Structures are given as structure tokens and as C-alpha cells.
C-alpha positions as CSV (number, residue, x, y, z in Angstrom):
1,M,-10.4,-8.8,18.3
2,S,-12.3,-11.4,16.3
3,K,-10.8,-13.0,13.3
4,S,-13.2,-11.2,11.0
5,K,-11.6,-7.9,11.9
6,K,-8.3,-6.4,11.0
7,N,-6.1,-4.1,13.0
8,T,-5.2,-1.3,10.6
9,H,-2.3,-0.3,12.9
10,H,-0.5,-3.6,12.0
11,P,2.9,-2.7,10.6
12,Y,2.1,-4.4,7.3
13,A,-1.1,-2.5,6.9
14,K,0.8,0.7,7.5
15,L,3.4,-0.1,4.9
16,F,0.7,-1.1,2.4
17,E,-1.1,2.3,3.0
18,Y,2.2,4.2,2.6
19,V,3.1,2.4,-0.7
20,F,-0.4,2.5,-2.3
21,Q,-0.9,6.2,-1.4
22,K,1.6,6.9,-4.1
23,S,-0.1,7.1,-7.6
24,E,3.1,6.0,-9.3
25,M,3.1,2.7,-7.3
26,V,-0.6,2.1,-8.0
27,E,-0.1,2.7,-11.7
28,E,2.8,0.1,-11.8
29,F,0.7,-2.3,-9.8
30,V,-2.3,-2.1,-12.1
31,K,-0.2,-2.4,-15.2
32,N,1.3,-5.6,-13.9
33,F,-1.5,-7.3,-12.0
34,F,-4.7,-6.5,-13.8
35,P,-6.2,-8.7,-16.5
36,A,-5.3,-7.7,-20.1
37,P,-8.9,-7.2,-21.3
38,L,-9.5,-4.7,-18.5
39,L,-6.2,-2.9,-19.1
40,K,-7.2,-2.3,-22.7
41,N,-10.0,0.0,-21.5
42,L,-8.5,1.5,-18.4
43,K,-6.7,4.9,-18.9
44,I,-4.0,4.3,-16.4
45,S,-2.5,7.7,-16.7
46,T,-5.8,9.2,-15.2
47,L,-5.5,7.4,-11.9
48,K,-6.1,9.7,-9.0
49,P,-6.8,9.0,-5.3
50,Q,-10.2,9.4,-3.8
51,N,-11.4,10.5,-0.4
52,V,-12.6,7.6,1.8
53,S,-13.3,9.6,5.0
54,Y,-17.0,8.7,4.7
55,L,-16.3,5.1,5.6
56,S,-17.7,3.9,8.9
57,P,-15.3,3.2,11.8
58,E,-16.2,-0.5,11.5
59,L,-15.1,-0.6,7.9
60,F,-11.9,1.1,8.8
61,R,-11.2,-1.6,11.4
62,L,-11.9,-4.3,8.8
63,Y,-9.7,-3.0,6.0
64,S,-6.8,-0.9,4.9
65,D,-8.5,0.8,2.0
66,I,-7.0,2.9,-0.8
67,V,-9.5,4.1,-3.4
68,Y,-8.5,5.4,-6.8
69,S,-10.6,6.6,-9.7
70,C,-9.7,5.9,-13.3
71,D,-11.1,6.8,-16.7
72,Y,-12.5,3.9,-18.7
73,G,-13.2,3.3,-22.4
74,E,-13.5,5.6,-25.3
75,E,-16.0,7.8,-23.6
76,E,-13.7,7.9,-20.6
77,N,-16.3,7.0,-18.0
78,E,-15.0,7.0,-14.5
79,V,-14.3,3.7,-12.7
80,L,-13.4,3.5,-9.1
81,I,-10.6,1.0,-8.2
82,T,-10.7,-0.2,-4.6
83,L,-7.5,-1.7,-3.3
84,L,-8.1,-3.9,-0.3
85,F,-5.2,-5.4,1.6
86,E,-5.6,-8.7,3.4
87,H,-2.5,-9.3,5.5
88,K,-3.8,-11.9,8.0
89,S,-2.8,-15.6,8.0
90,Y,-6.4,-16.6,7.8
91,L,-9.0,-16.2,5.0
92,P,-12.1,-14.0,5.4
93,Q,-15.2,-16.0,5.6
94,N,-17.3,-13.9,3.2
95,P,-15.1,-11.5,1.3
96,H,-17.8,-10.7,-1.2
97,L,-20.3,-9.8,1.5
98,Q,-17.8,-7.5,3.1
99,L,-16.8,-5.9,-0.2
100,L,-20.5,-5.4,-1.2
101,G,-21.0,-3.3,2.0
102,Y,-18.0,-1.3,1.2
103,M,-19.0,-0.7,-2.4
104,L,-22.5,0.3,-1.3
105,K,-20.9,3.0,0.9
106,I,-19.1,4.4,-2.2
107,W,-22.3,4.5,-4.2
108,E,-24.3,6.1,-1.4
109,Q,-21.8,8.9,-1.2
110,Q,-22.0,9.4,-4.9
111,R,-25.8,9.5,-4.7
112,D,-25.7,11.9,-1.7
113,N,-23.3,14.2,-3.6
114,S,-25.4,14.1,-6.7
115,E,-22.5,12.4,-8.5
116,A,-22.6,9.9,-11.3
117,I,-22.8,6.3,-10.0
118,T,-19.7,4.5,-11.2
119,P,-18.6,0.8,-11.3
120,V,-16.3,-0.3,-8.6
121,I,-13.5,-2.8,-9.2
122,P,-12.7,-4.5,-5.8
123,V,-9.1,-5.7,-5.6
124,V,-7.8,-8.0,-2.9
125,L,-4.0,-8.2,-2.3
126,Y,-3.5,-11.3,-0.3
127,H,-0.4,-13.0,1.2
128,G,-1.8,-15.2,4.0
129,D,-0.6,-18.7,4.9
130,D,-3.7,-20.5,3.8
131,K,-4.5,-21.1,0.1
132,W,-7.1,-18.7,-1.2
133,K,-10.3,-20.5,-2.1
134,E,-11.9,-18.9,-5.1
135,R,-15.6,-18.5,-4.5
136,K,-18.5,-16.7,-6.2
137,F,-20.9,-14.6,-4.3
138,M,-23.6,-17.1,-5.1
139,D,-21.5,-19.8,-3.2
140,M,-22.1,-18.2,0.2
141,F,-25.8,-19.2,0.1
142,T,-26.7,-22.5,1.7
143,G,-28.8,-25.0,-0.3
144,K,-29.5,-25.0,-4.0
145,V,-30.4,-21.6,-5.5
146,G,-32.5,-22.2,-8.6
147,N,-32.5,-20.1,-11.7
148,D,-35.7,-18.5,-10.6
149,L,-34.0,-16.9,-7.6
150,K,-30.7,-15.9,-9.3
151,P,-32.1,-12.6,-10.8
152,Y,-32.6,-11.3,-7.2
153,I,-29.1,-12.0,-5.9
154,P,-26.2,-9.6,-6.7
155,A,-23.6,-11.1,-9.0
156,F,-20.1,-9.6,-8.9
157,D,-16.5,-10.7,-8.6
158,L,-13.3,-9.5,-7.0
159,H,-9.9,-9.3,-8.6
160,L,-7.5,-11.3,-6.5
161,V,-3.7,-10.8,-6.4
162,D,-2.3,-13.6,-4.4
163,L,1.4,-13.0,-3.8
164,N,1.8,-16.7,-3.0
165,E,1.1,-17.4,-6.6
166,E,3.4,-14.7,-8.0
167,S,7.1,-15.6,-8.6
168,D,9.9,-13.7,-7.0
169,E,11.3,-13.0,-10.4
170,K,8.1,-11.2,-11.6
171,L,8.1,-9.1,-8.5
172,K,11.8,-8.3,-8.8
173,N,11.3,-7.2,-12.4
174,L,8.8,-4.4,-11.5
175,K,10.2,-1.0,-12.5
176,K,9.3,0.7,-9.2
177,R,11.8,-0.7,-6.7
178,F,9.8,0.4,-3.7
179,L,6.7,-1.4,-4.9
180,A,8.7,-4.5,-5.9
181,N,10.6,-4.7,-2.6
182,S,7.4,-4.1,-0.5
183,L,5.6,-6.9,-2.3
184,L,8.6,-9.2,-1.8
185,T,8.5,-8.3,1.9
186,F,4.8,-9.0,2.1
187,K,5.2,-12.3,0.4
188,H,8.0,-13.6,2.6
189,H,6.8,-11.8,5.8
190,K,7.1,-14.8,8.0
191,N,10.4,-16.0,6.6
192,Q,13.1,-14.4,8.8
193,A,15.9,-16.2,6.8
194,Y,14.7,-14.7,3.5
195,I,14.5,-11.2,5.0
196,R,18.1,-11.4,6.3
197,Q,19.5,-13.1,3.2
198,N,17.9,-10.5,0.9
199,F,18.3,-7.5,3.2
200,S,20.6,-5.6,0.8
201,L,18.2,-6.3,-2.1
202,L,15.1,-5.2,-0.2
203,I,16.6,-1.8,0.8
204,E,18.2,-1.2,-2.6
205,I,15.9,1.6,-3.5
206,G,17.1,4.7,-5.4
207,N,14.7,7.1,-3.7
208,D,16.1,8.1,-0.3
209,I,12.7,8.5,1.4
210,Y,11.5,5.1,0.2
211,Q,14.8,3.5,1.2
212,H,14.6,4.9,4.7
213,T,11.0,3.7,5.0
214,M,11.9,0.2,4.1
215,L,15.1,0.2,6.2
216,V,13.2,1.3,9.3
217,F,10.4,-1.1,8.7
218,L,12.8,-4.1,8.4
219,I,14.9,-3.2,11.4
220,K,11.9,-2.6,13.6
221,N,9.8,-5.6,12.5
222,Y,12.5,-8.2,12.2
223,D,14.6,-7.3,15.3
224,I,17.7,-6.6,13.2
225,S,20.5,-5.4,15.4
226,K,23.2,-2.9,14.5
227,P,26.1,-5.4,14.7
228,E,24.2,-7.7,12.2
229,I,23.9,-5.0,9.5
230,P,27.4,-4.9,8.0
231,E,27.2,-8.7,7.2
232,L,23.7,-8.3,5.8
233,L,25.0,-5.6,3.5
234,E,27.8,-7.8,2.2
235,N,26.3,-7.9,-1.3
236,S,25.7,-4.2,-1.6
237,S,28.0,-1.9,-3.6
238,K,30.5,0.2,-1.7
239,K,28.7,3.5,-2.5
240,S,25.3,2.0,-1.5
241,K,26.7,0.4,1.7
242,S,28.2,3.8,2.8
243,K,24.9,5.6,2.3
244,I,23.0,2.9,4.1
245,M,25.4,2.7,7.0
246,N,25.2,6.5,7.5
247,A,21.4,6.3,7.7
248,I,21.7,3.4,10.1
249,E,24.1,5.3,12.3
250,A,21.6,8.1,12.5
251,Y,18.8,5.7,13.3
252,F,20.6,3.9,16.2
253,A,22.2,7.2,17.5
254,E,18.8,8.0,19.1
255,G,18.7,4.7,20.9
256,K,15.1,4.1,19.6
257,A,13.4,4.2,16.3
258,E,11.1,6.9,17.6
259,G,14.1,9.2,17.8
260,V,14.5,9.2,14.0
261,E,10.9,8.4,13.0
262,K,9.2,10.9,15.4
263,G,11.7,13.5,16.4
264,L,13.6,14.3,13.2
265,H,10.7,13.5,10.9
266,N,8.2,15.6,12.8
267,K,10.6,18.5,13.2
268,S,11.2,18.5,9.5
269,V,7.5,18.3,8.6
270,Q,6.7,21.2,11.0
271,A,9.5,23.4,9.6
272,I,8.4,22.7,6.0
273,R,4.8,23.7,6.9
274,R,6.1,27.0,8.3
275,L,8.1,27.8,5.2
276,V,5.2,26.9,3.0
277,K,3.0,29.4,4.8
278,K,5.6,32.0,4.0
279,E,5.3,31.0,0.3
280,M,8.9,29.9,0.0
281,P,9.8,28.0,-3.2
282,I,9.8,24.2,-2.9
283,S,13.5,24.1,-4.1
284,F,14.5,26.6,-1.4
285,I,12.6,24.7,1.3
286,A,14.2,21.4,0.3
287,E,17.7,22.9,0.4
288,V,17.2,24.6,3.7
289,Q,15.7,21.5,5.3
290,G,18.1,19.0,3.7
291,E,15.2,17.1,2.2
292,T,14.3,16.2,-1.3
293,E,11.7,18.2,-3.3
294,E,9.6,15.0,-3.4
295,F,9.5,15.0,0.4
296,V,8.5,18.7,0.5
297,K,5.7,18.1,-2.0
298,G,4.5,15.1,0.1
299,V,4.2,17.4,3.1
300,I,2.3,20.0,1.0
301,D,-0.2,17.5,-0.5
302,G,-0.7,15.7,2.8
303,T,0.8,12.3,1.9
304,I,3.6,12.8,4.4
305,L,2.3,13.6,7.9
306,E,3.7,13.9,11.4
307,M,4.1,10.6,13.2
308,E,2.0,10.0,16.2
């Protein structure tokens, strides 16, 4: 695979997609990382995910894309917010050119569906090793571009969120712990020592589903063994440590992550779908399956799927 392409099956891309498919996480992200003048006009409470199935396979290989629409201004005109995750250790050569192709696809779909053409805000979340070099679209052209040519060249910018430039304290102070801990993990993704020293912090998430997601992610991607975990949880409260150790026991009891991730997860998803077809109440399904109502709702709305 060339350096201009991205493997969307990379574990960090998967975690990003999982986090940013949650509207509550995107709302928190926008509130804390968008420029103040833009926030004054964006109606954050109207954020809703958009279908991106129209994207070409090549664009899917290039990016992990999450697209949201949002009302804007007093007349509440719709704005599309595109969240684009860059998780490689190198910089894209021409991010504006790539983004322009992506934005064009959105506008073409709107045209083909006889929808209003809306502005698109391209957002890049970056945590690569190299320092991001800010460039304008005009900068990609060789030679001097005179004022007589500028009217014929697209002029737009991207909104960059470079986690290398964000302090750990700011990330820790985010209200949504799953978002905060995911961003901290992205920022320090190559620092094994940081991950182990802050293991208890990174999995300290009130929501059981999110906590389990982060727990499995860290164990799998940082080769954390079962004997290590009690020491890594040294700073956790007794109650939290007990709950986490129970989850870990279940995880390792299968011998492989797939035992918990695939077997138990898929069995629960399949059972929930059967009960939904029988029009059982969500509260009843959650109680019978031993899942939270949020998990059941996730299966119903399609944000929680069977694992391949």
C-alpha cells in the first residue's frame, strides 16, 4: 500500500469510527475544538449523522470518514461537518486536493437527490509523528500564481485538530470520558510507557460498553498480559478494580479476544434482533440479555453490529 493510502482496518481507525459514530461524542468534540466564531452560528444540538455509502471504494481506502449535518445561523441552513481521521505517522502530500474530491462527492449526491447544496466543513484530526505543515490550497501549485489566475482556483481551508498541540490537561477535562480517553490514547499511541502508567485512567469510563471497548483495545494493541493488570490498576478504586477485573477474567477465559469480542458479542446482538422482531420492550430485552438499554438501542439503530 502506498503512503498516500490509509488502511481503514487499522485498529486506530476502527476506534475512531466507533467513537465518532456517537452523536454525543461528536457534540463534545465540536464544542471543544471548533473555533469560537463558527460555534456562535452552529446549532450543535441539531447534529445528526449522514449516510456516506455513496463514497467510492478508493475514498474509503483513503479515509475513515464520519459525516454529520448541523443547522447553521438564524435561518438554520444546513452545514455538513466532515470528520476526517489521519492516524499515520506521515503527512498527506496534498490534503486539500484529497478533501476537495471528497467534498465534490457530497455535492454531487446532493445534486443527484435534488437536495440543497450545502457548505462542507472538512475537519482533520491528526496525531502523526511529523509536525503538521499548514498550507493553503494555493500553495500546492508550482510557480507564481498571479492575481489574474486566482479567481479560477478553488480557495478553501480545512479545520485542523492536531492532538500533538493539545495539552493532556485539556483532553482530561472533557466531559465525555470515552472521548477524552480515546483522544489521549491517539495522542500517545506510540508511547508504551504512557499507556501502561495511565492504564487505570484510560479505562476509567462510567459507561460499561465504552469501558469494555477501551479495555479490549488497550489489551489487544499494547500486548498487555493478564499478570500485568493488577499492578496497572494500582491507582483504581476498589470498586472500579473489582468490576474491571471481572471483565478481564471474562476476556481471558476464552483464551483469545475473539472469544469475548466475537462469540459473546455476536450472540447477544443476534438475540436482541430476534427479540426486537417480536416487538419486546427495550427494557425487557436489556434485562433478559444482561445488557444496558443503550446497548440494545445501539443494535436497533445499527451503531452496534456483529463482529466479523
